[in-house]
Structures are given as structure tokens and as C-alpha cells.
C-alpha positions as CSV (number, residue, x, y, z in Angstrom):
1,M,-22.9,6.6,33.7
2,E,-21.4,8.5,30.8
3,K,-21.8,6.3,27.7
4,I,-19.9,8.4,25.1
5,A,-16.2,7.6,25.5
6,D,-13.1,8.7,23.5
7,K,-10.6,6.1,22.4
8,I,-7.8,7.1,24.9
9,T,-10.2,7.0,27.9
10,F,-11.5,3.6,26.8
11,R,-8.1,2.1,26.2
12,E,-6.4,3.4,29.3
13,E,-9.2,3.5,31.9
14,I,-12.4,1.6,30.9
15,R,-11.0,-1.5,29.2
16,P,-8.4,-2.4,32.0
17,K,-11.2,-2.1,34.6
18,L,-13.6,-4.4,32.6
19,K,-10.9,-6.9,31.9
20,E,-10.0,-6.9,35.6
21,E,-13.6,-7.7,36.4
22,G,-13.6,-10.6,34.0
23,K,-16.2,-9.1,31.7
24,T,-16.5,-9.9,28.0
25,I,-16.7,-7.0,25.5
26,A,-18.7,-7.0,22.3
27,L,-18.2,-4.4,19.6
28,C,-20.7,-3.4,16.9
29,H,-19.7,-0.8,14.2
30,G,-21.5,1.1,11.5
31,V,-22.7,4.5,10.2
32,F,-26.0,4.2,12.1
33,D,-27.3,7.2,10.1
34,L,-30.9,6.4,11.1
35,V,-31.5,3.9,13.9
36,H,-34.4,1.6,12.9
37,P,-35.9,-1.7,14.2
38,G,-33.3,-3.8,12.5
39,H,-30.6,-2.0,14.4
40,I,-32.4,-2.4,17.7
41,I,-32.7,-6.2,17.1
42,H,-29.1,-6.4,16.1
43,L,-27.8,-4.5,19.1
44,Q,-30.1,-6.4,21.6
45,Q,-28.8,-9.7,20.2
46,A,-25.2,-8.5,20.4
47,K,-25.8,-7.5,24.1
48,Q,-26.9,-11.0,24.9
49,M,-23.6,-12.4,23.6
50,A,-21.3,-10.4,26.1
51,D,-21.3,-8.5,29.3
52,V,-20.6,-5.1,27.8
53,L,-21.7,-3.8,24.4
54,V,-19.7,-1.1,22.7
55,V,-21.1,0.6,19.6
56,S,-18.9,2.8,17.3
57,I,-19.9,5.0,14.4
58,T,-17.9,6.2,11.4
59,A,-17.2,9.9,11.7
60,A,-18.9,11.9,8.9
61,A,-15.6,12.8,7.2
62,F,-15.0,9.1,6.5
63,V,-18.5,7.9,5.4
64,R,-18.4,6.5,1.9
65,K,-22.1,6.6,0.9
66,G,-21.9,9.5,-1.4
67,P,-22.3,13.3,-1.2
68,G,-24.8,14.4,1.4
69,R,-24.3,11.4,3.7
70,P,-24.4,10.9,6.5
71,Y,-27.8,12.6,6.8
72,F,-27.3,13.2,10.6
73,N,-24.1,14.6,12.1
74,D,-21.7,12.8,14.4
75,E,-23.2,14.3,17.6
76,M,-26.7,13.3,16.7
77,R,-25.8,9.8,15.7
78,L,-23.9,9.3,19.0
79,K,-26.9,10.5,20.9
80,F,-29.3,8.1,19.1
81,L,-27.2,5.2,20.3
82,E,-26.5,6.6,23.8
83,A,-30.2,6.5,24.4
84,L,-30.5,2.8,23.9
85,E,-30.6,0.7,27.1
86,C,-28.8,-2.2,25.6
87,V,-25.7,-0.1,24.7
88,D,-23.1,0.4,27.3
89,Y,-20.6,2.6,25.5
90,V,-20.6,4.7,22.3
91,M,-17.4,5.7,20.4
92,L,-16.5,7.7,17.3
93,S,-14.2,6.0,14.7
94,E,-12.0,8.6,12.9
95,G,-11.0,6.6,9.8
96,Y,-12.2,4.7,6.8
97,T,-11.8,1.5,8.7
98,V,-12.7,0.4,12.2
99,D,-9.0,-0.3,13.1
100,D,-8.7,2.6,15.6
101,I,-11.7,1.3,17.6
102,V,-10.7,-2.4,17.5
103,E,-7.2,-1.4,18.8
104,S,-8.7,0.7,21.6
105,V,-11.5,-1.7,22.6
106,E,-9.8,-5.1,21.9
107,P,-13.3,-6.8,21.8
108,D,-13.8,-10.4,22.6
109,L,-16.5,-10.4,20.0
110,Y,-16.8,-8.2,16.9
111,I,-20.5,-8.6,15.9
112,K,-21.9,-8.2,12.4
113,G,-25.3,-8.9,10.8
114,E,-25.6,-12.2,9.1
115,E,-25.7,-10.4,5.7
116,Y,-21.9,-9.9,6.1
117,A,-21.1,-13.6,6.8
118,K,-20.0,-14.3,3.2
119,E,-16.7,-12.5,3.0
120,S,-16.3,-13.4,-0.7
121,E,-19.4,-11.2,-1.5
122,D,-17.9,-8.1,0.1
123,V,-17.0,-5.6,-2.7
124,T,-14.9,-3.4,-0.4
125,G,-12.6,-6.1,1.0
126,K,-13.0,-4.6,4.4
127,I,-14.7,-7.5,6.2
128,T,-11.7,-9.8,5.8
129,A,-9.3,-7.2,7.0
130,E,-11.6,-6.4,10.0
131,R,-11.8,-10.1,11.0
132,E,-8.0,-10.5,10.8
133,L,-7.4,-7.5,13.0
134,V,-10.0,-8.6,15.6
135,E,-8.3,-12.0,15.7
136,Q,-4.8,-10.4,16.1
137,H,-6.2,-8.8,19.2
138,G,-7.6,-12.1,20.6
139,G,-11.2,-11.7,19.6
140,R,-13.4,-13.4,17.0
141,V,-16.3,-12.4,14.7
142,A,-19.9,-13.4,15.5
143,Y,-23.1,-12.8,13.6
144,T,-26.6,-11.8,14.6
145,T,-29.8,-13.0,12.9
146,G,-33.0,-11.2,12.2
147,Q,-34.8,-9.1,9.6
148,V,-32.6,-6.8,7.8
149,F,-33.7,-3.2,7.4
150,S,-31.8,-0.4,5.5
151,S,-31.1,3.0,6.9
152,T,-30.0,4.0,3.4
153,K,-33.4,3.0,1.9
154,L,-35.3,4.8,4.6
155,I,-33.2,8.0,4.1
156,N,-33.4,7.8,0.3
157,T,-37.2,7.5,0.4
158,A,-38.8,8.6,3.7
159,L,-36.4,11.5,4.3
160,A,-36.0,12.4,0.6
161,A,-32.2,12.5,0.7
162,L,-32.1,12.0,-3.1
163,P,-33.6,14.5,-5.6
164,D,-36.9,13.4,-7.1
165,D,-35.4,12.9,-10.6
166,V,-32.7,10.6,-9.2
167,V,-35.4,8.5,-7.3
168,R,-37.4,8.2,-10.5
169,Y,-34.3,7.2,-12.5
170,M,-33.2,4.7,-10.0
171,E,-36.7,3.1,-9.7
172,K,-36.4,2.2,-13.4
173,F,-32.6,1.4,-13.3
174,I,-33.0,-1.3,-10.6
175,T,-35.4,-3.2,-12.8
176,R,-32.5,-3.7,-15.2
177,Y,-29.4,-3.8,-13.2
178,S,-28.3,-4.9,-9.7
179,M,-25.2,-4.9,-7.5
180,T,-24.5,-8.4,-8.8
181,D,-24.1,-7.0,-12.3
182,I,-21.8,-4.2,-11.0
183,K,-19.6,-6.7,-9.1
184,K,-19.3,-8.8,-12.2
185,Y,-18.0,-6.0,-14.4
186,T,-15.8,-4.7,-11.6
187,Q,-14.1,-8.0,-11.4
188,K,-13.6,-8.1,-15.2
189,A,-12.2,-4.5,-15.1
190,E,-9.6,-5.7,-12.5
191,R,-8.1,-8.1,-15.1
192,L,-7.8,-5.5,-17.9
193,K,-4.3,-4.3,-19.0
194,V,-4.8,-0.6,-19.5
195,L,-2.6,1.9,-21.3
196,V,-3.3,5.6,-20.7
197,V,-1.8,8.0,-23.2
198,G,-2.0,11.8,-22.9
199,D,-0.7,15.0,-21.6
200,V,0.5,15.0,-17.9
201,I,-0.6,18.3,-16.3
202,I,0.4,19.7,-12.9
203,D,-2.6,21.5,-11.4
204,K,-1.3,24.2,-9.1
205,Y,-3.9,25.7,-6.8
206,T,-3.2,28.9,-4.9
207,Y,-5.8,29.7,-2.3
208,C,-6.6,33.3,-1.7
209,E,-8.9,35.7,0.2
210,V,-10.3,38.3,-2.1
211,Q,-10.1,41.7,-0.4
212,G,-11.9,43.6,-3.2
213,L,-11.0,45.4,-6.4
214,M,-7.7,47.3,-6.8
215,S,-8.2,51.0,-6.2
216,K,-6.7,52.1,-9.5
217,D,-7.3,49.1,-11.7
218,T,-10.0,46.6,-12.6
219,G,-8.3,43.5,-11.1
220,Y,-8.9,41.7,-7.8
221,S,-6.8,42.5,-4.7
222,S,-6.2,39.2,-2.8
223,R,-4.3,37.9,0.2
224,M,-2.5,34.6,-0.7
225,N,-2.9,31.8,1.9
226,Y,-1.1,28.7,0.5
227,S,-0.5,26.7,-2.6
228,E,-0.8,23.0,-3.4
229,E,0.0,20.9,-6.5
230,Y,-2.1,18.0,-7.8
231,L,-1.4,15.5,-10.6
232,G,-3.9,16.2,-13.4
233,G,-4.5,15.5,-17.0
234,A,-3.7,11.9,-18.1
235,A,-2.1,11.3,-14.7
236,A,-5.4,12.0,-13.0
237,V,-7.2,9.6,-15.4
238,A,-4.5,6.9,-14.7
239,R,-5.0,7.3,-10.9
240,H,-8.7,6.9,-11.1
241,I,-8.3,3.7,-13.2
242,G,-5.5,2.5,-11.0
243,S,-8.0,2.2,-8.1
244,F,-9.8,-0.5,-10.0
245,T,-7.0,-2.4,-11.6
246,E,-3.3,-2.8,-10.9
247,N,-2.5,-3.3,-14.6
248,V,-2.1,0.4,-15.6
249,T,0.6,2.0,-17.6
250,L,0.9,5.8,-18.2
251,M,2.7,6.9,-21.3
252,S,3.5,10.6,-22.0
253,I,6.2,13.2,-22.8
254,V,7.1,15.4,-19.8
255,G,9.8,18.0,-19.1
256,D,13.1,17.0,-17.7
257,E,12.9,19.2,-14.5
258,E,14.2,17.1,-11.6
259,E,11.6,18.5,-9.2
260,M,8.8,17.5,-11.5
261,R,10.3,14.1,-12.1
262,L,10.4,13.4,-8.4
263,K,6.8,14.7,-7.9
264,L,5.5,12.4,-10.7
265,F,7.3,9.3,-9.5
266,D,6.4,9.9,-5.8
267,G,2.8,10.3,-6.7
268,L,2.4,7.6,-9.3
269,A,5.2,5.0,-9.4
270,D,3.7,2.8,-6.7
271,K,0.3,2.7,-8.4
272,M,1.2,2.1,-12.1
273,R,4.0,1.7,-14.6
274,L,5.4,4.9,-16.0
275,K,6.7,5.2,-19.5
276,F,7.9,8.8,-19.8
277,T,9.9,10.4,-22.6
278,Y,11.7,13.5,-21.4
279,S,11.8,16.7,-23.3
280,T,14.7,19.1,-22.9
281,E,12.8,22.0,-24.6
282,Y,9.2,21.6,-23.6
283,P,8.4,21.9,-19.9
284,T,6.1,19.7,-17.8
285,I,2.7,21.5,-18.2
286,V,1.6,23.5,-15.2
287,K,-1.8,25.1,-15.0
288,H,-1.8,27.5,-12.1
289,R,-5.3,28.5,-10.8
290,Y,-5.9,31.1,-8.1
291,L,-9.1,30.6,-6.2
292,T,-11.1,31.6,-3.2
293,R,-13.4,29.5,-0.9
294,N,-17.0,30.3,-0.2
295,A,-17.3,31.7,3.3
296,K,-20.2,29.5,4.3
297,R,-19.5,26.1,2.6
298,E,-16.6,24.2,1.1
299,E,-17.1,25.5,-2.4
300,Y,-14.4,27.2,-4.5
301,R,-14.4,29.9,-7.1
302,K,-11.6,30.4,-9.6
303,I,-10.3,34.0,-9.8
304,F,-8.0,33.5,-12.8
305,S,-5.5,31.0,-14.3
306,V,-2.1,31.1,-15.9
307,N,-0.1,28.3,-17.6
308,N,3.4,27.6,-19.0
309,I,2.3,26.0,-22.3
310,P,4.7,27.1,-25.1
311,N,3.3,28.6,-28.3
312,P,3.5,26.8,-30.6
313,T,3.0,23.6,-28.7
314,V,5.5,21.3,-30.6
315,Y,7.9,18.9,-29.0
316,E,11.4,18.6,-30.4
317,H,12.0,15.9,-33.0
318,E,14.0,13.5,-30.8
319,A,11.4,13.4,-28.0
320,R,8.6,12.9,-30.5
321,E,10.4,10.0,-32.2
322,E,11.3,8.3,-28.9
323,F,7.7,8.6,-27.7
324,Y,6.3,7.3,-31.0
325,R,8.6,4.3,-31.1
326,G,7.8,3.3,-27.5
327,L,4.1,3.5,-28.2
328,A,4.4,1.5,-31.4
329,E,6.3,-1.2,-29.5
330,K,4.0,-1.5,-26.6
331,I,0.4,-0.8,-27.8
332,D,-0.3,-4.4,-28.7
333,D,0.3,-5.5,-25.1
334,F,-2.8,-3.8,-23.8
335,D,-6.5,-4.7,-23.7
336,V,-7.6,-1.1,-23.7
337,V,-6.2,2.3,-24.5
338,F,-7.4,5.5,-22.9
339,L,-6.5,8.3,-25.2
340,C,-6.6,11.6,-23.3
341,D,-6.1,14.3,-26.0
342,F,-5.9,17.7,-24.2
343,G,-4.6,19.4,-27.3
344,H,-1.2,20.4,-25.9
345,G,1.0,19.0,-28.7
346,L,1.5,15.4,-27.6
347,I,-1.1,13.7,-29.8
348,E,0.2,14.6,-33.3
349,D,-1.3,12.9,-36.4
350,R,1.1,9.9,-36.4
351,V,0.3,9.2,-32.8
352,K,-3.5,9.6,-33.4
353,N,-3.4,7.3,-36.4
354,L,-1.3,4.7,-34.7
355,I,-3.7,4.5,-31.7
356,Q,-6.8,4.4,-33.9
357,D,-5.3,1.6,-36.0
358,K,-3.7,-0.5,-33.3
359,A,-5.7,-0.1,-30.0
360,K,-7.7,-3.3,-29.3
361,Y,-10.3,-1.2,-27.5
362,L,-10.2,2.6,-27.6
363,V,-11.7,4.9,-25.0
364,L,-11.5,8.5,-26.4
365,N,-11.6,11.9,-24.8
366,C,-10.6,15.0,-26.9
367,Q,-10.8,18.1,-24.8
368,T,-11.4,21.7,-25.5
369,N,-9.8,24.3,-23.2
370,S,-8.8,28.0,-23.3
371,T,-5.5,27.3,-25.0
372,N,-6.9,25.2,-28.0
373,Y,-10.4,26.5,-28.3
374,G,-11.9,25.6,-31.7
375,L,-8.7,23.7,-32.7
376,N,-8.9,20.4,-30.9
377,I,-12.2,18.9,-32.2
378,I,-13.2,15.3,-31.6
379,T,-14.2,14.8,-35.2
380,K,-10.5,14.7,-36.2
381,Y,-10.8,11.1,-35.0
382,T,-12.4,8.5,-37.2
383,R,-12.6,5.6,-34.8
384,A,-13.2,4.8,-31.2
385,D,-15.0,2.1,-29.2
386,V,-16.5,4.5,-26.7
387,F,-16.0,8.3,-26.2
388,T,-16.9,11.1,-23.8
389,L,-17.2,14.8,-24.3
390,D,-19.0,17.8,-22.8
391,Q,-21.7,20.1,-24.3
392,K,-19.2,22.8,-25.4
393,E,-17.1,20.2,-27.2
394,L,-20.2,18.7,-28.9
395,K,-21.3,22.1,-30.1
396,L,-17.9,22.8,-31.6
397,A,-18.0,19.5,-33.5
398,Y,-21.5,20.1,-34.8
399,P,-22.3,23.9,-34.6
400,A,-25.3,23.5,-37.0
401,D,-27.0,21.2,-34.4
402,M,-26.5,23.5,-31.3
403,A,-30.3,23.3,-30.6
404,D,-30.5,19.5,-30.8
405,E,-27.9,17.6,-28.7
406,H,-29.5,14.3,-29.5
407,A,-29.0,14.8,-33.3
408,A,-25.4,16.0,-32.8
409,L,-24.6,13.1,-30.5
410,E,-26.1,10.6,-33.0
411,K,-23.9,12.1,-35.8
412,L,-20.8,11.8,-33.6
413,G,-21.7,8.2,-32.8
414,R,-21.9,7.4,-36.5
415,H,-18.8,9.3,-37.3
416,L,-16.7,7.3,-34.8
417,S,-18.7,4.1,-35.1
418,A,-18.8,4.2,-31.3
419,N,-21.1,4.4,-28.3
420,G,-20.4,7.1,-25.7
421,W,-21.5,9.8,-23.4
422,L,-22.2,13.5,-23.3
423,T,-21.6,15.0,-19.9
424,R,-24.0,17.8,-19.0
425,G,-22.9,19.2,-15.7
426,A,-25.7,19.7,-13.3
427,E,-28.1,18.2,-15.8
428,G,-26.3,14.8,-15.7
429,A,-25.3,12.8,-18.8
430,Y,-26.6,11.2,-22.0
431,G,-25.5,7.8,-22.9
432,I,-25.7,6.7,-26.6
433,D,-25.8,3.1,-27.7
434,G,-26.4,3.0,-31.5
435,Q,-29.4,5.2,-32.0
436,D,-30.7,4.7,-28.4
437,I,-30.0,7.7,-26.2
438,R,-30.8,7.6,-22.5
439,E,-30.6,10.3,-19.9
440,C,-29.1,9.9,-16.4
441,P,-29.6,12.8,-13.9
442,A,-26.7,14.3,-11.9
443,F,-26.5,12.3,-8.6
444,T,-25.5,15.3,-6.6
445,L,-25.8,19.1,-6.9
446,T,-23.4,19.5,-3.9
447,V,-20.0,20.3,-5.3
448,K,-16.6,21.6,-4.1
449,D,-14.8,21.9,-7.5
450,T,-15.9,20.6,-10.9
451,I,-12.4,20.6,-12.4
452,G,-11.9,16.9,-12.1
453,A,-15.4,15.6,-12.5
454,G,-15.3,15.1,-16.3
455,D,-12.0,13.1,-16.1
456,A,-13.5,10.9,-13.3
457,F,-16.6,10.2,-15.4
458,Y,-14.5,9.4,-18.5
459,S,-12.1,7.1,-16.5
460,I,-14.8,4.9,-14.8
461,A,-17.4,4.9,-17.5
462,G,-14.8,3.9,-20.1
463,L,-13.3,1.2,-17.8
464,Y,-16.7,-0.5,-17.3
465,A,-17.4,-0.3,-21.1
466,A,-14.0,-1.9,-21.8
467,A,-15.0,-4.6,-19.3
468,G,-18.1,-5.3,-21.4
469,A,-20.7,-3.4,-19.4
470,P,-23.7,-2.0,-21.3
471,T,-23.6,1.7,-22.1
472,E,-26.4,2.5,-19.6
473,L,-24.5,0.8,-16.8
474,G,-21.4,2.8,-17.8
475,T,-23.4,6.0,-17.6
476,F,-24.5,5.1,-14.1
477,M,-21.0,4.3,-12.9
478,G,-19.5,7.3,-14.7
479,N,-22.1,9.6,-13.1
480,I,-21.2,8.2,-9.7
481,A,-17.5,8.9,-10.3
482,G,-18.3,12.4,-11.6
483,A,-20.3,13.2,-8.4
484,L,-17.5,12.0,-6.3
485,G,-14.9,13.9,-8.4
486,A,-16.9,17.1,-8.1
487,N,-16.4,16.8,-4.3
488,I,-12.7,16.6,-4.5
489,V,-10.7,19.8,-4.9
490,G,-8.9,19.7,-8.2
491,N,-7.3,16.3,-8.6
492,K,-6.0,16.2,-5.1
493,E,-7.2,12.6,-4.7
494,A,-8.3,9.8,-7.1
495,V,-11.9,8.5,-7.1
496,E,-11.5,5.3,-5.2
497,K,-13.1,2.0,-6.1
498,V,-14.5,1.4,-2.7
499,N,-16.2,4.8,-2.7
500,V,-17.7,4.3,-6.1
501,L,-19.1,0.9,-5.1
502,K,-20.4,2.2,-1.8
503,Y,-22.2,5.0,-3.6
504,A,-23.6,2.6,-6.1
505,G,-25.0,0.6,-3.2
506,T,-26.6,3.7,-1.7
507,L,-28.3,4.6,-5.0
508,L,-29.5,1.1,-5.7
509,N,-31.2,1.0,-2.3
510,I,-34.4,2.7,-3.3
């Protein structure tokens, strides 16, 4: 009998025949990245509960255990399960949830391990939704008992799925922090009222095929394939934070182009409150990047970039006054302010001083880019609660300490009277707490596009700090967000809470 079945065949042919014969159906679902004794016991017990056992796996594109997972591809994982005598049918679930399989199978029993019996302890919220869907289709949830093994732990250790420096870091980290700690601060973050202030940027990506150099000039000759636009800058930061708390407000000045207004509201209005001032003179910032994809893997290289930022970058008086009044009226309503200073004219001195004076908790990021190089230095601020910056930005702030990042980071901490983080790309990040500086390695070296990784780190590390988490835990969560962000093209998607927490669980399983 062919065990591997697609959803349509099962729904239209197999299930009606089984129901006609009066047979009960049990469903087990998971990633099943590495079949181990715990799985065998679980599946054998499940088979004893019903006449027919169906096992489904999550397709690789929807696995949320972090970059590099699953370790084995879909075909291999299906074959692992097909070889087990106790399994009658094997199916592939093509989504982040098991909904497609439940609707095709309509199981009498949806069977989980007993470690999933307490729905209140589920950080993803998936178990409750799964139970409700199973019940809607006439089934119920049942649980197996037995020793719990971990595919993730075996893969992380025996198969060396994690780099050695990450394993060494995590072996020490788990002596100080657990998933219980992460859940506690995640729940606190959910209750925070967050204000994000900063430049909204439209990241336009045009995908090309480079054909070579122009015959009579030094530029590239390329074939254009297609273009996409993503919500970047402060909008990207607000989207990341909005995955963790519903109480997010984004405040900025944008252009009054109708097309851009519709794009911003379509992409953001259902996730957060928007407090925009509209400029009739200054356009919504668009940064247009032309890029090409690596022929062998999903990795992108920028060819060149253009933008529409005016020179000088100064908003008209009326827009500046309206924005400042709105900020002054609302800032006291928020528990934490994320100040995203991209150096494009929004954060003038009055705004900077107002936020420094009035923010109850200030998470600061002051960025250097090609349009403001050497002009937008973080030391223009005198106060923050936590901050993030990269190596180039630190060197611009303290050029005399270029050879000693620790010394420069300590100076910045004292200058701002703040803790914070230095992001270091493939080398990971430093977290500073007073005079204590601790290093965290990069959790993945597999990247698609690093353009949004720093904003993802800033958003999540800052949010956990605002929720009261220690700096070291903020470094850990920020590095997870950065790793996930580096595997999203541009700011096409936000870093989602469920993915961050799933990845944290993967790393803690050492």
C-alpha cells in the first residue's frame, strides 16, 4: 500500500472509504526532523488508540525552528515515517498550522504528547487553535505518555547543526536563563504601550539579472525582472514590535502622495495606530535598490541604489510644528519610546530634546547611512535607557578608540547613562550593562539579505529591555531577531513573535 498521500486524494478517496468501513482515524503532526525513540513510542501509542494512524509533517518552508532547519528535507522526513510499521499514511502540511491536514483528514483523535497537555504554557497559541479546529470537525484531542526525547537537542549536538561557538555560548546561557524567563518577559512586553518615532522609508527592490559590463562604459548591463516595495525605516521597527504587543503607535512625517498613503495604511493600519503628519513639500522617502540573486542559493547582492531624499533635508515649518505638537501631547501616554533616528530631517533638535526629557523609557537607535555619513552621530544624544548601534557608527562616535570596541562602548554607555548593544554582523553582538560587556555569537551565518537585520535586533532587544529583561537576555533575543531578519529579503515581512520564541526554544535545547 502506498503510504504517502496528498491532501486531495485523502479527502476525496481514502477518508470516505475508511469512514464507510467504520474505522477510526488518529492524526499525529510535527516536524519529525529526526525520528528517535520518543517518536516511536508516541506513534505506537497513537496507533493503539485508533484503527488508522495518519502522520503529517510541516513542509520545510513553514518550519519555525530557525535558519538551517529542518535538517532533513521534506522527502527524507516523509520516508522516515513511511518506513514505520505503525504508520498507515504520511502527509505533507503546507502551512504554518496543521489546519490543511485536519480539514482533509477530519481525525477522530488528534494526538499530542503529554508535554502539550497544558495549553496555558504554549507560547505560540497554536495548541488551543488546533484543538478548536479538531472539535469543529467532530474529533477530540488525546495525549500519549512516555519518555520525552528531543529531535532538536539531538540535531544541535549529535549532528552539529549549530556552530561550535553557539553551542559553547548556549551551554553557559542555559545555566542563567530558561524558557520560563523568556515567557515571563514576553508577557510583560505584551502589556507595554509603545510609541515608535522615526522616518518612514519605502524600500523598493528591483530584481535584475546582470549580463555583464557595458561595452563602452564601466557600469553593469542588466535585465530587469520585477520590482517590489517594502515598508522600511520606523515602519519596519513598528511592525516587528507589533508582533509582540497590540499597543503600538507609529508617529512620523510622510509625503502627501495618495498612492503612498494607501500603501502605508494598507500595510500598517490593522496592526498599529498611525499618527502621521503630511508634508506637501517633502516626499515620502523611497530608497530604490537594484539587486541580483546568487545563482546557486537564495542570497542577494546589491548592484546600486538611488533615493529621492531632498537636499537639504528640512521639512516645511507647518509640518514640523504639527508633528512637534502631536508628539508633545501624546508622549506621556506611552510606557516606552523607540526613537529611530535615520538622519533624514525628522528628528530636529526640538524633537530630540523633547523625547530625551519626556520619554518614560527610551530605546535609541541613531543610524549612519550614505546620505548622512559623519553627520548623524549617536553622541548628539545625552540620554537613553538602552541603545543599539553598529561597528561603523561606534567608530564615528569614538574614532580615537577604533582599535578597542570595548573601550568605545563603555564611553558611549557612560555618555548616555545607558545599557545597550553593539551589533557586529557575522561576529554577533556585544551587550553592555554598566561596565560588564558580554559577547553573543551570531546564531546563523546563512543569510538572504542583511538590510533589515539591525532593525530587527533593535526592535526585539529594546522591547525585552523595556519589559525589564536583563541586558544579556535582550542580547539573546535581539540576536535571534537579527538572524531571522537576515533571512527575510529587505523588510518584506516582520519578524514574528512565534518564530522568535520557536527559535529561542531551539537554541535552549542544548
